[in-house]
ZAMARGU-4260 file (C-alpha; in steps of 0.2 Angstrom, whole numbers, plus 5000, padded with zeros to 4 digits):
<rodrens>
0) 4966/4900/4975 | 4978/4886/4978 | 4984/4881/4995 | 5001/4894/4992 | 4990/4909/4989
5) 4978/4907/5003 | 4996/4903/5012 | 5003/4922/5004 | 4985/4930/5007 | 4984/4924/5027
10) 5003/4929/5030 | 4997/4948/5025 | 4981/4947/5035 | 4992/4946/5050 | 5006/4957/5043
15) 4993/4972/5040 | 4986/4971/5056 | 5003/4972/5064 | 5010/4984/5053 | 5004/4999/5063
20) 5003/4991/5080 | 5015/4991/5095 | 5014/4970/5095 | 5000/4959/5098 | 5000/4939/5105
25) 4998/4925/5093 | 4981/4923/5101 | 4974/4941/5099 | 4982/4939/5080 | 4970/4924/5079
30) 4955/4934/5084 | 4958/4949/5074 | 4963/4939/5059 | 4949/4926/5061 | 4961/4911/5059
35) 4964/4897/5069 | 4979/4899/5083 | 4990/4885/5076 | 4989/4895/5058 | 4994/4910/5066
40) 5008/4903/5074 | 5013/4893/5062 | 5016/4909/5050 | 5022/4919/5064 | 5035/4906/5067
45) 5040/4907/5047 | 5038/4925/5048 | 5052/4926/5062 | 5063/4913/5055 | 5065/4927/5041
50) 5066/4942/5052 | 5052/4949/5049 | 5044/4947/5066 | 5051/4946/5082 | 5045/4943/5099
55) 5045/4953/5116 | 5039/4950/5135 | 5022/4959/5133 | 5017/4972/5148 | 4998/4969/5147
60) 4999/4953/5159 | 5001/4957/5177 | 4997/4938/5182 | 4999/4919/5176 | 5012/4915/5162
65) 5016/4932/5151 | 5013/4928/5133 | 5026/4938/5120 | 5020/4951/5107 | 5025/4950/5091
70) 5031/4963/5081 | 5034/4970/5063 | 5050/4975/5059 | 5042/4989/5048 | 5059/4999/5050
75) 5069/4985/5041 | 5059/4986/5023 | 5058/5000/5015 | 5055/5007/4993 | 5062/5021/4983
80) 5048/5033/4978 | 5050/5041/4964 | 5035/5057/4963 | 5037/5065/4944 | 5022/5076/4946
85) 5029/5092/4945 | 5038/5098/4929 | 5055/5097/4926 | 5057/5091/4945 | 5061/5073/4953
90) 5055/5070/4970 | 5065/5056/4978 | 5062/5048/4994 | 5065/5031/5006 | 5050/5027/5015
95) 5049/5010/5027 | 5035/5001/5030 | 5029/5009/5046 | 5028/5027/5033 | 5043/5033/5040
100) 5052/5045/5029 | 5071/5040/5031 | 5077/5049/5016 | 5071/5065/5003 | 5078/5076/4991
105) 5073/5085/4975 | 5082/5086/4959 | 5082/5098/4946 | 5080/5088/4930 | 5073/5103/4918
110) 5091/5100/4908 | 5087/5081/4904 | 5083/5079/4885 | 5080/5059/4885 | 5073/5046/4900
115) 5087/5037/4901 | 5093/5051/4910 | 5083/5051/4921 | 5083/5033/4924 | 5101/5038/4926
120) 5098/5049/4942 | 5087/5036/4950 | 5098/5024/4950 | 5113/5035/4956 | 5106/5037/4971
125) 5100/5022/4975 | 5118/5015/4973 | 5124/5030/4985 | 5110/5025/4998 | 5114/5006/4997
130) 5134/5010/5002 | 5128/5023/5015 | 5130/5014/5033 | 5114/5022/5038 | 5106/5012/5026
135) 5116/4994/5031 | 5102/4985/5040 | 5089/4991/5029 | 5081/4981/5013 | 5075/4989/4998
140) 5060/4980/4993 | 5057/4990/4977 | 5052/5007/4969 | 5036/5016/4963 | 5033/5030/4951
145) 5023/5044/4952 | 5019/5050/4936 | 5007/5065/4929 | 4999/5052/4915 | 4991/5033/4912
150) 5000/5018/4914 | 4995/5007/4899 | 4991/4989/4907 | 4994/4981/4891 | 5011/4989/4881
155) 5017/4994/4897 | 5021/5010/4891 | 5018/5030/4898 | 5004/5037/4891 | 4994/5053/4890
160) 5011/5063/4901 | 5011/5080/4901 | 5032/5077/4899 | 5039/5073/4882 | 5054/5067/4893
165) 5045/5050/4901 | 5029/5049/4886 | 5026/5034/4879 | 5040/5023/4887 | 5042/5008/4895
170) 5047/5018/4912 | 5043/5002/4924 | 5055/4990/4914 | 5067/5001/4911 | 5068/5004/4930
175) 5066/4988/4935 | 5082/4981/4923 | 5092/4995/4929 | 5090/4993/4947 | 5085/4976/4948
180) 5072/4981/4961 | 5052/4978/4957 | 5044/4992/4951 | 5028/5001/4952 | 5020/5013/4940
185) 5006/5023/4942 | 4995/5039/4944 | 4998/5052/4954 | 4980/5052/4959 | 4979/5034/4960
190) 4990/5031/4973 | 4984/5046/4985 | 4968/5038/4982 | 4976/5019/4988 | 4984/5030/5003
195) 4971/5035/5009 | 4961/5021/5008 | 4975/5013/5019 | 4973/5027/5033 | 4953/5024/5032
200) 4951/5008/5031 | 4931/5012/5035 | 4930/5022/5018 | 4928/5009/5003 | 4923/5023/4992
205) 4934/5038/4990 | 4940/5048/4977 | 4956/5058/4977 | 4956/5075/4964 | 4975/5078/4960
210) 4981/5095/4951 | 4999/5097/4945 | 5006/5096/4930 | 4991/5086/4924 | 4974/5081/4931
215) 4969/5069/4938 | 4956/5056/4948 | 4959/5040/4959 | 4943/5031/4964 | 4941/5018/4977
220) 4924/5008/4972 | 4921/4995/4988 | 4938/4996/4993 | 4947/4993/4976 | 4954/5005/4965
225) 4946/5005/4947 | 4960/5004/4933 | 4948/4997/4919 | 4953/4986/4906 | 4969/4996/4901
230) 4970/5006/4914 | 4962/5021/4908 | 4946/5023/4921 | 4940/5039/4926 | 4953/5049/4914
235) 4946/5066/4917 | 4958/5078/4909 | 4947/5079/4892 | 4933/5079/4898 | 4925/5098/4887
240) 4921/5108/4904 | 4936/5122/4902 | 4939/5138/4889 | 4932/5132/4874 | 4943/5145/4867
245) 4958/5135/4872 | 4965/5123/4863 | 4975/5109/4871 | 4994/5105/4869 | 4992/5086/4870
250) 4975/5080/4861 | 4973/5097/4852 | 4955/5099/4855 | 4945/5112/4862 | 4939/5113/4881
255) 4950/5102/4889 | 4946/5104/4907 | 4963/5099/4914 | 4968/5116/4904 | 4959/5128/4917
260) 4961/5116/4933 | 4979/5110/4930 | 4995/5118/4938 | 4995/5128/4921 | 4977/5135/4922
265) 4978/5139/4940 | 4996/5148/4940 | 4987/5164/4933 | 4983/5169/4951 | 5001/5173/4953
270) 5004/5183/4937 | 5011/5200/4942 | 4997/5214/4941 | 4981/5205/4944 | 4969/5216/4953
275) 4957/5211/4966 | 4943/5211/4955 | 4951/5201/4941 | 4955/5188/4954 | 4939/5188/4962
280) 4932/5183/4944 | 4945/5169/4942 | 4942/5163/4958 | 4922/5162/4952 | 4927/5154/4936
285) 4938/5141/4942 | 4927/5138/4957 | 4914/5133/4948 | 4923/5125/4933 | 4929/5114/4947
290) 4913/5111/4956 | 4906/5105/4940 | 4918/5092/4938 | 4917/5087/4954 | 4897/5087/4953
295) 4899/5072/4938 | 4912/5063/4947 | 4902/5061/4965 | 4885/5058/4955 | 4894/5043/4945
300) 4903/5034/4958 | 4892/5043/4975 | 4910/5042/4986 | 4911/5043/5006 | 4924/5057/5005
305) 4930/5066/4992 | 4952/5071/4995 | 4957/5086/4985 | 4974/5090/4983 | 4990/5096/4974
310) 5001/5110/4969 | 4989/5117/4954 | 4974/5116/4971 | 4982/5125/4984 | 4968/5141/4983
315) 4955/5127/4985 | 4950/5135/5002 | 4946/5149/4992 | 4941/5143/4979 | 4926/5131/4990
320) 4911/5142/4993 | 4910/5142/4974 | 4910/5122/4972 | 4901/5119/4987 | 4886/5132/4978
325) 4886/5120/4962 | 4886/5105/4971 | 4871/5109/4980 | 4862/5112/4963 | 4870/5100/4953
330) 4874/5085/4965 | 4858/5089/4980 | 4857/5072/4987 | 4874/5068/4990 | 4878/5083/4997
335) 4863/5084/5010 | 4872/5066/5016 | 4885/5076/5021 | 4900/5074/5007 | 4918/5076/5015
340) 4928/5087/5007 | 4945/5086/5014 | 4959/5098/5007 | 4975/5086/5007 | 4990/5099/5009
345) 5005/5089/5008 | 5000/5077/4992 | 5018/5074/4991 | 5017/5064/5007 | 5002/5056/5001
350) 5008/5051/4986 | 5024/5043/4994 | 5011/5033/5008 | 5003/5027/4992 | 5019/5020/4982
355) 5025/5012/4998 | 5006/5003/5000 | 5008/4998/4983 | 5028/4991/4987 | 5020/4981/5003
360) 5003/4974/4994 | 5015/4969/4982 | 5031/4961/4993 | 5031/4942/4997 | 5040/4942/5015
365) 5045/4924/5012 | 5054/4927/4995 | 5069/4935/5003
</rodrens>
């Protein structure tokens, strides 16, 4: 790591502490981030020159010289958040660096037949926002896209997507070229895990199981997202725990767990004419399969907390008793230590906050 990298790392330490605070003095910052006062002072002065930080008088001191508090202008920097987790829908939002939502709208893309139509839709919204007086003082730092798929880090293409619209496309490069912004593409489960890591900094080992058009898991291991050499790590959709009579429409094998636990497998609960007995049998079937999948994951990764979310798991409270029954049998040691299983009822917000976290982490504030 050269001196430039060290400087960038120290700046991010300072900004990360300030990001969700009401402001801190330079001396307090130096104590928290473990840097010398002079280093913090010099870096903060540079950030003030770039209008990333500003100072105001602190009201916490009643005697003596009153030091200034440094405040991060989070409201000045934002990212476009594009979510494609639900089939035929594009969720677009804009969040600033304090996670405040500045814009949100959902678009029907069921008539789109080519990825260029998707790119054009996002580009048109972006250009409209840039000309909106409400965004005159806001800088767009990047765009992040959540996909029910894998972003292959070697080929830079979206692969194994549940939608043919953007499957096997260089979605990241296409958007970056059209919008002239840095673009980040990732699986929705990874973004959810990153979001939970950012909001729960005391948890270094997190699992997030997400079900929508696809089925995926995001793994934070020792504080870092697990990706593997190609970006395929923790791919679970085609684990053969599902109904052995059902052929997967994507890999064409039988018994893929995604068939049962993604949105299309969970929609069966909403079929008209479903009797109470049939519903109960389905709850037990899906609950036990979900429990078997989770038992594999927790035995492999030993998380401190497990989240489940997405449109395919809105029934989780009804599935939970069967899930927990399987876990007590198959993952007894972990369950005895009190593994929290948290149902995330607003995974779209979680995804958006994951996108803004990635954008923030990649951002160079001195390059403005």
